[in-house]
C-alpha positions in Angstrom: -95.7 13.2 -149.5 -98.9 15.2 -149.9 -100.8 15.8 -146.6 -104.5 15.0 -146.7 -104.0 12.4 -149.5 -106.5 9.5 -149.3 -105.0 6.3 -148.1 -102.7 7.7 -145.5 -99.4 9.4 -145.5 -96.1 8.6 -147.3 -94.6 5.2 -147.5 -91.0 4.5 -146.6 -88.7 4.2 -149.6 -88.0 0.6 -150.6 -84.9 -1.0 -149.1 -82.4 -1.3 -151.9 -79.8 -3.2 -149.9 -81.3 -6.6 -150.6 -81.2 -6.0 -154.4 -77.6 -7.1 -154.6 -78.2 -10.2 -152.6 -81.1 -11.7 -154.6 -82.2 -10.6 -158.1 -85.9 -9.7 -158.4 -88.0 -11.2 -161.1 -88.9 -8.4 -163.5 -92.4 -8.0 -164.7 -91.3 -8.8 -168.2 -89.8 -12.1 -167.0 -92.9 -12.9 -165.1 -95.1 -12.1 -168.1 -92.9 -14.3 -170.4 -93.1 -17.2 -168.0 -96.8 -17.0 -168.1 -97.1 -16.3 -171.9 -94.7 -18.9 -173.3 -96.8 -21.9 -172.2 -99.9 -20.3 -173.5 -98.2 -19.6 -176.8 -97.1 -23.2 -177.1 -100.5 -24.6 -176.2 -102.1 -22.2 -178.8 -99.7 -23.4 -181.4 -100.6 -27.0 -180.6 -104.3 -26.2 -180.8 -104.0 -24.5 -184.2 -101.8 -27.3 -185.6 -104.2 -29.9 -184.3 -107.2 -28.0 -185.8 -105.5 -27.8 -189.2 -104.6 -31.5 -189.1 -108.1 -32.5 -188.1 -109.6 -30.2 -190.8 -107.2 -31.8 -193.4 -108.5 -35.2 -192.5 -112.2 -34.2 -192.3 -112.4 -32.3 -195.6 -111.5 -35.5 -197.5 -114.8 -37.2 -196.5 -117.2 -34.4 -195.5 -118.7 -31.3 -197.0 -116.5 -28.2 -196.5 -119.3 -26.2 -194.9 -119.9 -29.0 -192.3 -116.3 -29.0 -191.3 -116.2 -25.2 -191.0 -119.4 -25.3 -189.0 -118.0 -27.9 -186.7 -114.9 -25.8 -186.2 -116.8 -22.8 -185.1 -119.4 -24.8 -183.1 -116.5 -26.5 -181.2 -114.8 -23.2 -180.6 -118.0 -21.7 -179.2 -118.6 -24.6 -176.9 -115.0 -24.3 -175.6 -114.8 -20.6 -175.2 -118.3 -19.5 -174.1 -118.1 -20.9 -170.6 -114.7 -19.1 -170.1 -116.0 -15.8 -171.5 -119.1 -16.0 -169.4 -117.0 -16.6 -166.3 -114.5 -13.8 -167.1 -116.8 -11.1 -168.5 -120.3 -12.1 -167.4 -123.4 -12.2 -169.7 -122.5 -8.8 -171.2 -119.7 -10.4 -173.3 -122.3 -11.0 -176.0 -122.9 -7.3 -176.4 -120.9 -5.2 -178.8 -121.0 -1.5 -179.5 -120.4 -2.0 -183.2 -122.5 -4.9 -184.4 -122.1 -4.2 -188.1 -118.3 -4.3 -187.8 -118.5 -7.4 -185.7 -120.6 -9.1 -188.4 -118.2 -8.0 -191.2 -115.2 -9.3 -189.2 -117.0 -12.6 -188.6 -118.0 -13.0 -192.2 -114.4 -12.3 -193.3 -113.1 -14.9 -190.8 -115.6 -17.5 -192.1 -114.5 -16.9 -195.7 -110.9 -17.2 -194.7 -111.6 -20.5 -192.9 -113.6 -21.8 -195.9 -110.7 -20.9 -198.2 -108.0 -22.4 -196.0 -109.9 -25.6 -195.3 -110.9 -25.9 -199.0 -107.3 -25.5 -200.0 -106.3 -28.3 -197.6 -108.1 -30.7 -199.9 -105.4 -30.1 -202.6 -102.4 -29.0 -200.7 -100.2 -30.8 -198.1 -100.7 -29.4 -194.6 -97.2 -27.9 -194.3 -97.5 -26.0 -197.6 -101.0 -24.8 -196.7 -99.8 -23.6 -193.4 -96.8 -21.9 -195.0 -99.1 -20.1 -197.5 -101.4 -19.0 -194.7 -98.5 -17.4 -192.9 -98.5 -14.8 -195.6 -101.2 -13.0 -193.7 -98.7 -10.5 -192.0 -97.3 -9.7 -195.5 -100.8 -8.9 -196.8 -101.5 -6.8 -193.7 -98.3 -4.8 -194.2 -99.1 -4.3 -197.9 -102.7 -3.2 -197.3 -102.1 -1.2 -194.1 -101.8 2.2 -195.9 -105.3 1.9 -197.4 -107.2 -0.1 -194.8 -105.6 1.0 -191.5 -104.3 4.4 -192.6 -100.8 3.4 -191.4 -97.6 3.8 -193.3 -95.3 0.8 -192.7 -91.7 1.6 -191.9 -88.6 0.0 -193.3 -88.4 -2.6 -190.5 -92.0 -3.8 -191.2 -91.5 -3.9 -194.9 -88.2 -5.8 -194.5 -89.9 -8.3 -192.1 -92.7 -8.7 -194.6 -90.3 -9.4 -197.4 -88.3 -11.8 -195.3 -91.6 -13.6 -194.4 -92.5 -13.8 -198.1 -89.0 -15.2 -199.0 -89.5 -17.8 -196.3 -92.9 -18.8 -197.7 -91.4 -19.1 -201.2 -88.6 -21.3 -199.8 -91.1 -23.6 -198.2 -93.7 -23.7 -201.1 -91.2 -23.8 -204.0 -93.3 -22.4 -206.8 -93.1 -24.5 -209.9 -92.8 -27.7 -208.0 -95.4 -30.4 -208.0 -96.6 -29.1 -204.6 -97.7 -25.8 -206.1 -101.5 -25.9 -206.9 -103.9 -23.1 -207.8 -106.0 -23.9 -204.7 
């Protein structure tokens, strides 16, 4: 206890006798119980987005489908962001980097949705899951990080999983 400390004097130590009677929820457990439903809902949203895009790119121009994807996202996320961060959420300290990031995301979406015209949805999704492998491979040059053995092993396992799903040489494999 430090005398003169703001907020009063010392608190009594916590009573540990109740610990054996009833287990406390840990902060990790609490975080997992909140995160797991969000993770599942996000997976459902992304899967639905890919399925709708697969359906739409058959009959509509690719650029229109990508525009609708981002317009819908903006309509859904903007009210939440305004509520959480206020009107300053539009401001960024690095507008050039934000524009580069946005352009890369649009190009990736155009590529993925364009590939869905030729590939089945499952194979397209499997190929898009190669993103972590590419990040690990490019991390020394772009991020200045040297991946360890565990990351390289995980990337190779992910690549093997994609090869297992896509089966190069089969009728599913398409240059798209």
